[in-house]
PDB file as gemmi writes it, atoms N, CA and C in Angstrom:
CRYST1    1.000    1.000    1.000  90.00  90.00  90.00 P 1                      
ATOM      1  N   MET A   1      24.979  18.362   0.499  1.00  0.00           N  
ATOM      2  CA  MET A   1      24.377  17.462   1.490  1.00  0.00           C  
ATOM      3  C   MET A   1      24.515  16.145   0.763  1.00  0.00           C  
ATOM      4  N   SER A   2      25.183  15.616   2.235  1.00  0.00           N  
ATOM      5  CA  SER A   2      25.223  14.231   2.713  1.00  0.00           C  
ATOM      6  C   SER A   2      24.153  13.196   1.954  1.00  0.00           C  
ATOM      7  N   GLU A   3      24.055  12.354   1.192  1.00  0.00           N  
ATOM      8  CA  GLU A   3      23.408  11.344   1.577  1.00  0.00           C  
ATOM      9  C   GLU A   3      22.869  10.555   2.618  1.00  0.00           C  
ATOM     10  N   ASN A   4      21.577   9.960   2.478  1.00  0.00           N  
ATOM     11  CA  ASN A   4      21.053   9.645   4.260  1.00  0.00           C  
ATOM     12  C   ASN A   4      20.855   8.042   3.775  1.00  0.00           C  
ATOM     13  N   ARG A   5      21.975   7.209   4.458  1.00  0.00           N  
ATOM     14  CA  ARG A   5      22.256   5.884   4.507  1.00  0.00           C  
ATOM     15  C   ARG A   5      21.453   5.426   5.752  1.00  0.00           C  
ATOM     16  N   THR A   6      21.008   6.297   6.074  1.00  0.00           N  
ATOM     17  CA  THR A   6      20.356   5.016   7.034  1.00  0.00           C  
ATOM     18  C   THR A   6      18.665   4.598   6.555  1.00  0.00           C  
ATOM     19  N   LEU A   7      18.565   3.961   7.329  1.00  0.00           N  
ATOM     20  CA  LEU A   7      17.108   3.139   7.046  1.00  0.00           C  
ATOM     21  C   LEU A   7      15.973   4.096   6.559  1.00  0.00           C  
ATOM     22  N   THR A   8      15.887   5.360   7.329  1.00  0.00           N  
ATOM     23  CA  THR A   8      14.899   6.952   7.159  1.00  0.00           C  
ATOM     24  C   THR A   8      15.235   6.841   5.159  1.00  0.00           C  
ATOM     25  N   GLY A   9      16.426   6.968   4.770  1.00  0.00           N  
ATOM     26  CA  GLY A   9      16.662   7.021   3.643  1.00  0.00           C  
ATOM     27  C   GLY A   9      16.227   6.159   2.702  1.00  0.00           C  
ATOM     28  N   ILE A  10      14.937   5.016   2.826  1.00  0.00           N  
ATOM     29  CA  ILE A  10      14.882   4.097   1.958  1.00  0.00           C  
ATOM     30  C   ILE A  10      13.191   4.691   1.819  1.00  0.00           C  
ATOM     31  N   PRO A  11      12.765   4.488   0.490  1.00  0.00           N  
ATOM     32  CA  PRO A  11      11.331   5.108   0.234  1.00  0.00           C  
ATOM     33  C   PRO A  11      10.240   4.640   1.096  1.00  0.00           C  
ATOM     34  N   GLY A  12       9.856   4.863   1.662  1.00  0.00           N  
ATOM     35  CA  GLY A  12       8.325   4.169   2.218  1.00  0.00           C  
ATOM     36  C   GLY A  12       8.720   3.666   3.794  1.00  0.00           C  
ATOM     37  N   PHE A  13       9.910   3.815   4.287  1.00  0.00           N  
ATOM     38  CA  PHE A  13      10.183   3.769   5.839  1.00  0.00           C  
ATOM     39  C   PHE A  13       9.736   4.586   6.325  1.00  0.00           C  
ATOM     40  N   LEU A  14       9.527   4.337   7.667  1.00  0.00           N  
ATOM     41  CA  LEU A  14       9.807   5.336   8.633  1.00  0.00           C  
ATOM     42  C   LEU A  14      10.056   4.876   9.950  1.00  0.00           C  
ATOM     43  N   VAL A  15      10.669   5.746  11.004  1.00  0.00           N  
ATOM     44  CA  VAL A  15      11.486   4.769  11.860  1.00  0.00           C  
ATOM     45  C   VAL A  15      10.958   6.101  13.098  1.00  0.00           C  
ATOM     46  N   GLY A  16      10.348   5.519  14.168  1.00  0.00           N  
ATOM     47  CA  GLY A  16      10.343   6.143  15.401  1.00  0.00           C  
ATOM     48  C   GLY A  16      10.972   5.351  16.938  1.00  0.00           C  
ATOM     49  N   HIS A  17      10.599   6.656  17.694  1.00  0.00           N  
ATOM     50  CA  HIS A  17      11.745   5.773  18.758  1.00  0.00           C  
ATOM     51  C   HIS A  17      11.176   6.773  20.247  1.00  0.00           C  
ATOM     52  N   TRP A  18      10.905   6.044  20.970  1.00  0.00           N  
ATOM     53  CA  TRP A  18      10.547   6.921  22.471  1.00  0.00           C  
ATOM     54  C   TRP A  18      11.624   6.276  23.586  1.00  0.00           C  
ATOM     55  N   THR A  19      11.575   6.908  24.375  1.00  0.00           N  
ATOM     56  CA  THR A  19      12.851   7.050  25.632  1.00  0.00           C  
ATOM     57  C   THR A  19      11.880   7.187  27.039  1.00  0.00           C  
ATOM     58  N   HIS A  20      12.037   5.834  27.826  1.00  0.00           N  
ATOM     59  CA  HIS A  20      11.960   6.600  28.799  1.00  0.00           C  
ATOM     60  C   HIS A  20      12.896   6.955  30.033  1.00  0.00           C  
ATOM     61  N   ALA A  21      12.808   7.825  30.298  1.00  0.00           N  
ATOM     62  CA  ALA A  21      14.343   8.329  31.156  1.00  0.00           C  
ATOM     63  C   ALA A  21      14.486   7.762  32.027  1.00  0.00           C  
ATOM     64  N   GLN A  22      13.463   7.883  32.932  1.00  0.00           N  
ATOM     65  CA  GLN A  22      13.463   6.811  34.786  1.00  0.00           C  
ATOM     66  C   GLN A  22      13.994   5.977  34.437  1.00  0.00           C  
ATOM     67  N   ALA A  23      13.360   5.119  33.482  1.00  0.00           N  
ATOM     68  CA  ALA A  23      13.967   3.397  33.340  1.00  0.00           C  
ATOM     69  C   ALA A  23      15.160   3.427  32.583  1.00  0.00           C  
ATOM     70  N   ARG A  24      15.661   4.158  31.996  1.00  0.00           N  
ATOM     71  CA  ARG A  24      16.602   3.679  31.239  1.00  0.00           C  
ATOM     72  C   ARG A  24      15.837   2.836  29.735  1.00  0.00           C  
ATOM     73  N   THR A  25      14.891   2.834  29.671  1.00  0.00           N  
ATOM     74  CA  THR A  25      14.719   1.957  28.431  1.00  0.00           C  
ATOM     75  C   THR A  25      13.839   2.593  27.732  1.00  0.00           C  
ATOM     76  N   GLY A  26      13.705   1.757  26.325  1.00  0.00           N  
ATOM     77  CA  GLY A  26      12.975   2.455  25.006  1.00  0.00           C  
ATOM     78  C   GLY A  26      12.245   2.283  24.021  1.00  0.00           C  
ATOM     79  N   CYS A  27      11.891   2.258  23.224  1.00  0.00           N  
ATOM     80  CA  CYS A  27      11.619   1.177  22.087  1.00  0.00           C  
ATOM     81  C   CYS A  27      11.507   2.189  21.115  1.00  0.00           C  
ATOM     82  N   THR A  28      12.195   0.975  19.641  1.00  0.00           N  
ATOM     83  CA  THR A  28      12.399   1.646  18.520  1.00  0.00           C  
ATOM     84  C   THR A  28      11.206   0.988  16.906  1.00  0.00           C  
ATOM     85  N   VAL A  29      10.469   1.944  16.464  1.00  0.00           N  
ATOM     86  CA  VAL A  29       9.251   0.877  15.582  1.00  0.00           C  
ATOM     87  C   VAL A  29       9.909   1.546  14.633  1.00  0.00           C  
ATOM     88  N   ILE A  30      10.461   0.410  13.706  1.00  0.00           N  
ATOM     89  CA  ILE A  30       9.892   0.672  11.965  1.00  0.00           C  
ATOM     90  C   ILE A  30       8.761   0.366  11.551  1.00  0.00           C  
ATOM     91  N   LEU A  31       8.221   1.725  10.695  1.00  0.00           N  
ATOM     92  CA  LEU A  31       7.271   1.278   9.926  1.00  0.00           C  
ATOM     93  C   LEU A  31       7.147   1.112   8.123  1.00  0.00           C  
ATOM     94  N   CYS A  32       7.103  -0.105   8.166  1.00  0.00           N  
ATOM     95  CA  CYS A  32       7.294  -0.537   6.648  1.00  0.00           C  
ATOM     96  C   CYS A  32       6.283   0.646   5.191  1.00  0.00           C  
ATOM     97  N   PRO A  33       6.252   0.288   4.532  1.00  0.00           N  
ATOM     98  CA  PRO A  33       5.568   0.988   3.054  1.00  0.00           C  
ATOM     99  C   PRO A  33       4.571   0.177   3.350  1.00  0.00           C  
ATOM    100  N   PRO A  34       3.522   1.379   2.614  1.00  0.00           N  
ATOM    101  CA  PRO A  34       1.756   0.168   2.807  1.00  0.00           C  
ATOM    102  C   PRO A  34       1.822  -1.493   2.414  1.00  0.00           C  
ATOM    103  N   GLY A  35       2.451  -1.656   1.495  1.00  0.00           N  
ATOM    104  CA  GLY A  35       2.365  -3.081   0.844  1.00  0.00           C  
ATOM    105  C   GLY A  35       3.430  -3.635   1.619  1.00  0.00           C  
ATOM    106  N   GLY A  36       4.390  -3.622   2.823  1.00  0.00           N  
ATOM    107  CA  GLY A  36       4.832  -4.416   3.818  1.00  0.00           C  
ATOM    108  C   GLY A  36       6.551  -4.243   3.136  1.00  0.00           C  
ATOM    109  N   ALA A  37       6.880  -5.302   4.026  1.00  0.00           N  
ATOM    110  CA  ALA A  37       8.560  -5.486   3.354  1.00  0.00           C  
ATOM    111  C   ALA A  37       8.263  -7.276   3.683  1.00  0.00           C  
ATOM    112  N   VAL A  38       9.525  -7.521   3.212  1.00  0.00           N  
ATOM    113  CA  VAL A  38       9.909  -8.982   3.244  1.00  0.00           C  
ATOM    114  C   VAL A  38      11.127  -9.314   4.660  1.00  0.00           C  
ATOM    115  N   ALA A  39      10.815  -9.356   5.550  1.00  0.00           N  
ATOM    116  CA  ALA A  39      11.662  -9.806   6.937  1.00  0.00           C  
ATOM    117  C   ALA A  39      11.958 -10.610   7.320  1.00  0.00           C  
ATOM    118  N   SER A  40      13.431 -11.156   7.462  1.00  0.00           N  
ATOM    119  CA  SER A  40      13.673 -12.510   7.737  1.00  0.00           C  
ATOM    120  C   SER A  40      14.420 -11.943   8.705  1.00  0.00           C  
ATOM    121  N   ALA A  41      14.634 -12.903  10.439  1.00  0.00           N  
ATOM    122  CA  ALA A  41      15.405 -13.058  11.089  1.00  0.00           C  
ATOM    123  C   ALA A  41      15.789 -14.430  11.931  1.00  0.00           C  
ATOM    124  N   SER A  42      16.994 -14.306  13.038  1.00  0.00           N  
ATOM    125  CA  SER A  42      17.257 -15.355  13.405  1.00  0.00           C  
ATOM    126  C   SER A  42      17.767 -14.667  15.135  1.00  0.00           C  
ATOM    127  N   PHE A  43      17.200 -15.762  15.780  1.00  0.00           N  
ATOM    128  CA  PHE A  43      17.117 -15.511  17.010  1.00  0.00           C  
ATOM    129  C   PHE A  43      17.600 -15.791  17.749  1.00  0.00           C  
ATOM    130  N   LEU A  44      19.421 -15.456  18.709  1.00  0.00           N  
ATOM    131  CA  LEU A  44      20.303 -16.409  18.761  1.00  0.00           C  
ATOM    132  C   LEU A  44      20.541 -16.115  20.552  1.00  0.00           C  
ATOM    133  N   GLY A  45      21.184 -16.781  21.260  1.00  0.00           N  
ATOM    134  CA  GLY A  45      21.089 -16.877  22.512  1.00  0.00           C  
ATOM    135  C   GLY A  45      20.353 -18.142  23.408  1.00  0.00           C  
ATOM    136  N   PRO A  46      20.201 -17.284  24.911  1.00  0.00           N  
ATOM    137  CA  PRO A  46      19.406 -18.728  25.531  1.00  0.00           C  
ATOM    138  C   PRO A  46      17.917 -18.754  26.037  1.00  0.00           C  
ATOM    139  N   SER A  47      17.493 -17.188  25.650  1.00  0.00           N  
ATOM    140  CA  SER A  47      16.687 -16.770  26.470  1.00  0.00           C  
ATOM    141  C   SER A  47      16.334 -15.804  25.464  1.00  0.00           C  
ATOM    142  N   PRO A  48      16.210 -15.921  23.974  1.00  0.00           N  
ATOM    143  CA  PRO A  48      15.326 -14.290  22.976  1.00  0.00           C  
ATOM    144  C   PRO A  48      13.714 -14.287  23.307  1.00  0.00           C  
ATOM    145  N   GLY A  49      13.694 -13.113  23.377  1.00  0.00           N  
ATOM    146  CA  GLY A  49      12.085 -12.766  23.818  1.00  0.00           C  
ATOM    147  C   GLY A  49      11.821 -11.897  22.591  1.00  0.00           C  
ATOM    148  N   THR A  50      10.785 -12.420  22.322  1.00  0.00           N  
ATOM    149  CA  THR A  50       9.983 -12.202  20.729  1.00  0.00           C  
ATOM    150  C   THR A  50       8.449 -12.182  20.674  1.00  0.00           C  
ATOM    151  N   ARG A  51       7.516 -12.025  19.904  1.00  0.00           N  
ATOM    152  CA  ARG A  51       6.283 -11.539  19.400  1.00  0.00           C  
ATOM    153  C   ARG A  51       6.534 -12.258  18.168  1.00  0.00           C  
ATOM    154  N   GLU A  52       5.574 -12.709  17.637  1.00  0.00           N  
ATOM    155  CA  GLU A  52       5.385 -13.215  16.252  1.00  0.00           C  
ATOM    156  C   GLU A  52       6.915 -13.088  15.285  1.00  0.00           C  
ATOM    157  N   GLY A  53       7.845 -13.638  15.966  1.00  0.00           N  
ATOM    158  CA  GLY A  53       9.288 -13.588  15.700  1.00  0.00           C  
ATOM    159  C   GLY A  53       9.314 -15.174  14.493  1.00  0.00           C  
ATOM    160  N   VAL A  54       8.844 -16.008  14.518  1.00  0.00           N  
ATOM    161  CA  VAL A  54       8.599 -17.071  14.553  1.00  0.00           C  
ATOM    162  C   VAL A  54       7.894 -17.104  12.897  1.00  0.00           C  
ATOM    163  N   LEU A  55       7.427 -16.154  12.895  1.00  0.00           N  
ATOM    164  CA  LEU A  55       6.893 -15.411  11.349  1.00  0.00           C  
ATOM    165  C   LEU A  55       7.934 -15.412  10.466  1.00  0.00           C  
ATOM    166  N   LEU A  56       9.124 -14.821  10.968  1.00  0.00           N  
ATOM    167  CA  LEU A  56       9.994 -14.540   9.975  1.00  0.00           C  
ATOM    168  C   LEU A  56      10.573 -15.340   9.636  1.00  0.00           C  
ATOM    169  N   SER A  57      10.348 -16.811  10.296  1.00  0.00           N  
ATOM    170  CA  SER A  57      11.597 -17.591   9.203  1.00  0.00           C  
ATOM    171  C   SER A  57      11.111 -18.337   8.001  1.00  0.00           C  
ATOM    172  N   PRO A  58      11.939 -18.864   6.852  1.00  0.00           N  
ATOM    173  CA  PRO A  58      11.892 -18.468   5.448  1.00  0.00           C  
ATOM    174  C   PRO A  58      11.010 -19.835   5.454  1.00  0.00           C  
ATOM    175  N   ASP A  59      10.320 -20.522   6.105  1.00  0.00           N  
ATOM    176  CA  ASP A  59       9.531 -21.955   5.889  1.00  0.00           C  
ATOM    177  C   ASP A  59       7.897 -21.285   6.123  1.00  0.00           C  
ATOM    178  N   LYS A  60       7.897 -20.276   6.285  1.00  0.00           N  
ATOM    179  CA  LYS A  60       6.280 -19.885   6.753  1.00  0.00           C  
ATOM    180  C   LYS A  60       5.617 -18.904   5.814  1.00  0.00           C  
ATOM    181  N   LYS A  61       4.035 -19.198   5.560  1.00  0.00           N  
ATOM    182  CA  LYS A  61       3.738 -18.153   4.520  1.00  0.00           C  
ATOM    183  C   LYS A  61       3.516 -16.797   4.408  1.00  0.00           C  
ATOM    184  N   VAL A  62       3.215 -16.588   5.817  1.00  0.00           N  
ATOM    185  CA  VAL A  62       4.080 -14.985   5.793  1.00  0.00           C  
ATOM    186  C   VAL A  62       5.195 -14.434   4.725  1.00  0.00           C  
ATOM    187  N   GLU A  63       4.680 -13.467   3.706  1.00  0.00           N  
ATOM    188  CA  GLU A  63       5.686 -12.837   2.868  1.00  0.00           C  
ATOM    189  C   GLU A  63       6.101 -11.799   3.342  1.00  0.00           C  
ATOM    190  N   ARG A  64       5.403 -11.001   4.222  1.00  0.00           N  
ATOM    191  CA  ARG A  64       5.949  -9.535   3.957  1.00  0.00           C  
ATOM    192  C   ARG A  64       5.015  -8.648   5.718  1.00  0.00           C  
ATOM    193  N   VAL A  65       6.132  -8.444   6.604  1.00  0.00           N  
ATOM    194  CA  VAL A  65       5.487  -7.849   7.307  1.00  0.00           C  
ATOM    195  C   VAL A  65       5.036  -6.107   7.659  1.00  0.00           C  
ATOM    196  N   HIS A  66       4.158  -5.991   8.423  1.00  0.00           N  
ATOM    197  CA  HIS A  66       3.929  -4.567   8.571  1.00  0.00           C  
ATOM    198  C   HIS A  66       5.033  -3.305   8.858  1.00  0.00           C  
ATOM    199  N   ALA A  67       5.100  -3.810  10.157  1.00  0.00           N  
ATOM    200  CA  ALA A  67       6.135  -3.038  11.010  1.00  0.00           C  
ATOM    201  C   ALA A  67       6.967  -3.982  11.712  1.00  0.00           C  
ATOM    202  N   LEU A  68       7.840  -3.494  12.517  1.00  0.00           N  
ATOM    203  CA  LEU A  68       8.902  -4.244  12.899  1.00  0.00           C  
ATOM    204  C   LEU A  68       8.997  -3.080  14.603  1.00  0.00           C  
ATOM    205  N   LEU A  69       9.136  -3.806  16.062  1.00  0.00           N  
ATOM    206  CA  LEU A  69       9.209  -3.191  17.363  1.00  0.00           C  
ATOM    207  C   LEU A  69      10.666  -3.839  17.602  1.00  0.00           C  
ATOM    208  N   LEU A  70      11.496  -3.198  18.395  1.00  0.00           N  
ATOM    209  CA  LEU A  70      12.682  -3.558  18.506  1.00  0.00           C  
ATOM    210  C   LEU A  70      12.455  -2.557  20.115  1.00  0.00           C  
ATOM    211  N   THR A  71      12.394  -3.291  21.279  1.00  0.00           N  
ATOM    212  CA  THR A  71      12.114  -3.061  22.789  1.00  0.00           C  
ATOM    213  C   THR A  71      13.173  -3.245  23.891  1.00  0.00           C  
ATOM    214  N   GLY A  72      12.806  -2.309  24.909  1.00  0.00           N  
ATOM    215  CA  GLY A  72      13.665  -3.098  25.846  1.00  0.00           C  
ATOM    216  C   GLY A  72      12.268  -3.448  27.098  1.00  0.00           C  
ATOM    217  N   GLY A  73      12.877  -3.869  28.277  1.00  0.00           N  
ATOM    218  CA  GLY A  73      12.002  -3.421  29.117  1.00  0.00           C  
ATOM    219  C   GLY A  73      11.472  -4.959  29.515  1.00  0.00           C  
ATOM    220  N   SER A  74      12.415  -6.227  28.635  1.00  0.00           N  
ATOM    221  CA  SER A  74      12.324  -7.518  28.763  1.00  0.00           C  
ATOM    222  C   SER A  74      10.644  -7.994  28.579  1.00  0.00           C  
ATOM    223  N   ALA A  75       9.969  -8.977  29.106  1.00  0.00           N  
ATOM    224  CA  ALA A  75       8.850  -9.169  28.441  1.00  0.00           C  
ATOM    225  C   ALA A  75       7.612  -8.171  28.664  1.00  0.00           C  
ATOM    226  N   PHE A  76       7.383  -7.254  29.104  1.00  0.00           N  
ATOM    227  CA  PHE A  76       6.403  -6.057  29.760  1.00  0.00           C  
ATOM    228  C   PHE A  76       6.955  -5.017  28.555  1.00  0.00           C  
ATOM    229  N   GLY A  77       8.351  -4.761  27.845  1.00  0.00           N  
ATOM    230  CA  GLY A  77       7.935  -4.076  26.508  1.00  0.00           C  
ATOM    231  C   GLY A  77       7.725  -4.697  25.399  1.00  0.00           C  
ATOM    232  N   LEU A  78       7.380  -6.094  25.018  1.00  0.00           N  
ATOM    233  CA  LEU A  78       6.673  -6.521  23.996  1.00  0.00           C  
ATOM    234  C   LEU A  78       5.624  -6.038  24.057  1.00  0.00           C  
ATOM    235  N   GLY A  79       4.853  -5.392  25.272  1.00  0.00           N  
ATOM    236  CA  GLY A  79       3.386  -5.852  24.824  1.00  0.00           C  
ATOM    237  C   GLY A  79       3.232  -3.886  24.025  1.00  0.00           C  
ATOM    238  N   ALA A  80       4.212  -3.107  23.790  1.00  0.00           N  
ATOM    239  CA  ALA A  80       3.955  -2.512  23.264  1.00  0.00           C  
ATOM    240  C   ALA A  80       3.957  -2.546  21.499  1.00  0.00           C  
ATOM    241  N   ALA A  81       3.813  -3.938  20.930  1.00  0.00           N  
ATOM    242  CA  ALA A  81       3.754  -4.467  19.902  1.00  0.00           C  
ATOM    243  C   ALA A  81       1.692  -4.384  19.164  1.00  0.00           C  
ATOM    244  N   GLY A  82       1.342  -4.153  20.715  1.00  0.00           N  
ATOM    245  CA  GLY A  82      -0.257  -4.015  20.859  1.00  0.00           C  
ATOM    246  C   GLY A  82      -0.752  -2.843  20.785  1.00  0.00           C  
ATOM    247  N   GLY A  83       0.073  -1.790  20.834  1.00  0.00           N  
ATOM    248  CA  GLY A  83       0.028  -0.514  20.045  1.00  0.00           C  
ATOM    249  C   GLY A  83       0.564   0.003  18.911  1.00  0.00           C  
ATOM    250  N   VAL A  84       1.812  -0.629  18.449  1.00  0.00           N  
ATOM    251  CA  VAL A  84       1.547  -0.763  17.131  1.00  0.00           C  
ATOM    252  C   VAL A  84       0.544  -1.316  16.489  1.00  0.00           C  
ATOM    253  N   VAL A  85       0.112  -2.605  16.338  1.00  0.00           N  
ATOM    254  CA  VAL A  85      -0.937  -3.465  15.676  1.00  0.00           C  
ATOM    255  C   VAL A  85      -2.289  -2.796  15.921  1.00  0.00           C  
ATOM    256  N   ARG A  86      -2.915  -2.064  16.437  1.00  0.00           N  
ATOM    257  CA  ARG A  86      -3.437  -0.760  16.837  1.00  0.00           C  
ATOM    258  C   ARG A  86      -3.842   0.238  15.654  1.00  0.00           C  
ATOM    259  N   VAL A  87      -2.600   0.832  16.018  1.00  0.00           N  
ATOM    260  CA  VAL A  87      -2.201   1.903  15.116  1.00  0.00           C  
ATOM    261  C   VAL A  87      -2.704   1.893  13.366  1.00  0.00           C  
ATOM    262  N   LEU A  88      -1.631   0.623  13.249  1.00  0.00           N  
ATOM    263  CA  LEU A  88      -2.268  -0.121  12.069  1.00  0.00           C  
ATOM    264  C   LEU A  88      -3.374  -0.624  11.289  1.00  0.00           C  
ATOM    265  N   GLU A  89      -3.788  -1.166  12.169  1.00  0.00           N  
ATOM    266  CA  GLU A  89      -5.195  -1.205  11.978  1.00  0.00           C  
ATOM    267  C   GLU A  89      -6.286   0.228  12.063  1.00  0.00           C  
ATOM    268  N   GLU A  90      -6.196   0.796  12.381  1.00  0.00           N  
ATOM    269  CA  GLU A  90      -6.736   1.972  12.546  1.00  0.00           C  
ATOM    270  C   GLU A  90      -6.285   2.657  10.433  1.00  0.00           C  
ATOM    271  N   ARG A  91      -5.680   2.687  10.563  1.00  0.00           N  
ATOM    272  CA  ARG A  91      -4.508   2.745   9.523  1.00  0.00           C  
ATOM    273  C   ARG A  91      -4.630   1.978   8.131  1.00  0.00           C  
ATOM    274  N   GLY A  92      -6.004   0.463   8.405  1.00  0.00           N  
ATOM    275  CA  GLY A  92      -6.467  -0.121   7.137  1.00  0.00           C  
ATOM    276  C   GLY A  92      -4.908  -0.826   6.656  1.00  0.00           C  
ATOM    277  N   VAL A  93      -3.632  -0.718   7.123  1.00  0.00           N  
ATOM    278  CA  VAL A  93      -2.658  -1.685   7.094  1.00  0.00           C  
ATOM    279  C   VAL A  93      -2.918  -3.038   7.770  1.00  0.00           C  
ATOM    280  N   GLY A  94      -2.859  -3.668   6.685  1.00  0.00           N  
ATOM    281  CA  GLY A  94      -2.452  -5.442   7.846  1.00  0.00           C  
ATOM    282  C   GLY A  94      -2.466  -6.561   6.160  1.00  0.00           C  
ATOM    283  N   HIS A  95      -2.144  -7.592   6.801  1.00  0.00           N  
ATOM    284  CA  HIS A  95      -2.772  -8.889   5.951  1.00  0.00           C  
ATOM    285  C   HIS A  95      -4.036  -9.120   5.902  1.00  0.00           C  
ATOM    286  N   GLU A  96      -4.501  -9.682   4.519  1.00  0.00           N  
ATOM    287  CA  GLU A  96      -6.034  -9.436   4.262  1.00  0.00           C  
ATOM    288  C   GLU A  96      -5.793 -11.298   4.481  1.00  0.00           C  
ATOM    289  N   THR A  97      -7.733 -11.347   5.466  1.00  0.00           N  
ATOM    290  CA  THR A  97      -7.741 -12.676   5.821  1.00  0.00           C  
ATOM    291  C   THR A  97      -9.326 -12.837   5.418  1.00  0.00           C  
ATOM    292  N   PRO A  98      -9.291 -13.526   5.599  1.00  0.00           N  
ATOM    293  CA  PRO A  98     -11.350 -13.879   5.384  1.00  0.00           C  
ATOM    294  C   PRO A  98     -11.826 -13.099   6.429  1.00  0.00           C  
ATOM    295  N   TRP A  99     -11.326 -12.963   7.310  1.00  0.00           N  
ATOM    296  CA  TRP A  99     -11.924 -12.743   8.344  1.00  0.00           C  
ATOM    297  C   TRP A  99     -11.833 -11.318   8.562  1.00  0.00           C  
ATOM    298  N   ALA A 100     -10.357 -10.724   8.278  1.00  0.00           N  
ATOM    299  CA  ALA A 100     -10.113  -8.991   9.085  1.00  0.00           C  
ATOM    300  C   ALA A 100      -8.365  -9.280   8.167  1.00  0.00           C  
ATOM    301  N   ARG A 101      -8.462  -8.109   8.024  1.00  0.00           N  
ATOM    302  CA  ARG A 101      -6.977  -7.722   8.258  1.00  0.00           C  
ATOM    303  C   ARG A 101      -6.162  -7.449   9.198  1.00  0.00           C  
ATOM    304  N   VAL A 102      -5.427  -8.480   9.340  1.00  0.00           N  
ATOM    305  CA  VAL A 102      -3.940  -8.133  10.585  1.00  0.00           C  
ATOM    306  C   VAL A 102      -2.971  -7.778  10.172  1.00  0.00           C  
ATOM    307  N   PRO A 103      -2.887  -6.802  10.882  1.00  0.00           N  
ATOM    308  CA  PRO A 103      -0.968  -6.005  10.854  1.00  0.00           C  
ATOM    309  C   PRO A 103       0.098  -7.008  11.333  1.00  0.00           C  
ATOM    310  N   LEU A 104       1.125  -7.413  10.965  1.00  0.00           N  
ATOM    311  CA  LEU A 104       1.864  -8.491  11.491  1.00  0.00           C  
ATOM    312  C   LEU A 104       2.888  -7.166  11.623  1.00  0.00           C  
ATOM    313  N   VAL A 105       3.271  -7.601  12.870  1.00  0.00           N  
ATOM    314  CA  VAL A 105       4.358  -6.798  14.107  1.00  0.00           C  
ATOM    315  C   VAL A 105       4.866  -7.622  13.990  1.00  0.00           C  
ATOM    316  N   PRO A 106       6.092  -8.098  13.834  1.00  0.00           N  
ATOM    317  CA  PRO A 106       7.452  -8.906  14.850  1.00  0.00           C  
ATOM    318  C   PRO A 106       8.031  -8.156  15.875  1.00  0.00           C  
ATOM    319  N   ALA A 107       8.488  -8.279  17.149  1.00  0.00           N  
ATOM    320  CA  ALA A 107       8.916  -7.487  17.858  1.00  0.00           C  
ATOM    321  C   ALA A 107      10.228  -8.679  18.619  1.00  0.00           C  
ATOM    322  N   ALA A 108      11.645  -7.725  19.044  1.00  0.00           N  
ATOM    323  CA  ALA A 108      12.217  -8.647  19.839  1.00  0.00           C  
ATOM    324  C   ALA A 108      12.505  -7.281  20.837  1.00  0.00           C  
ATOM    325  N   VAL A 109      12.852  -8.050  21.662  1.00  0.00           N  
ATOM    326  CA  VAL A 109      13.306  -7.382  23.034  1.00  0.00           C  
ATOM    327  C   VAL A 109      14.681  -7.730  23.754  1.00  0.00           C  
ATOM    328  N   ILE A 110      14.955  -6.714  24.778  1.00  0.00           N  
ATOM    329  CA  ILE A 110      16.115  -7.093  25.586  1.00  0.00           C  
ATOM    330  C   ILE A 110      15.747  -6.972  26.977  1.00  0.00           C  
ATOM    331  N   TYR A 111      16.850  -7.208  28.037  1.00  0.00           N  
ATOM    332  CA  TYR A 111      16.195  -7.501  29.314  1.00  0.00           C  
ATOM    333  C   TYR A 111      17.100  -6.790  29.936  1.00  0.00           C  
ATOM    334  N   ASP A 112      16.314  -5.168  30.220  1.00  0.00           N  
ATOM    335  CA  ASP A 112      17.239  -4.063  30.651  1.00  0.00           C  
ATOM    336  C   ASP A 112      16.576  -3.666  31.726  1.00  0.00           C  
ATOM    337  N   LEU A 113      16.285  -4.238  33.032  1.00  0.00           N  
ATOM    338  CA  LEU A 113      15.641  -4.366  34.041  1.00  0.00           C  
ATOM    339  C   LEU A 113      16.612  -3.899  34.664  1.00  0.00           C  
ATOM    340  N   GLY A 114      17.280  -4.270  35.315  1.00  0.00           N  
ATOM    341  CA  GLY A 114      18.393  -3.958  35.784  1.00  0.00           C  
ATOM    342  C   GLY A 114      19.885  -2.820  35.654  1.00  0.00           C  
ATOM    343  N   VAL A 115      19.196  -1.925  34.284  1.00  0.00           N  
ATOM    344  CA  VAL A 115      19.606  -0.955  33.887  1.00  0.00           C  
ATOM    345  C   VAL A 115      19.272   0.371  34.619  1.00  0.00           C  
ATOM    346  N   GLY A 116      17.923   0.359  34.284  1.00  0.00           N  
ATOM    347  CA  GLY A 116      17.194   1.739  35.206  1.00  0.00           C  
ATOM    348  C   GLY A 116      16.710   1.723  36.613  1.00  0.00           C  
TER     349      GLY A 116                                                      
END                                                                             
């Protein structure tokens, strides 16, 4: 039996993907273990599309994220992060604040509108 050397081989991480066949785009969600995971990123290029990407900077207070979204669809695709946040909220996952538990779901998007 071969060893799982993918992201799903790391205990606690789950990965899901959805494809819109007609539009030739899709999204991938990486769910972190219940306590979250340390994450960092660098966004390069002339117009990087992100949601909560600034949270991944090492000088920010946030230490853990609860999921990551990689999506197509340009700015339209970033809306999928709202669905991930909703599901995590329903499961009681998130960063504890004095007023609410807030799921942290940074997202990055590619501009693929001309593909499909």
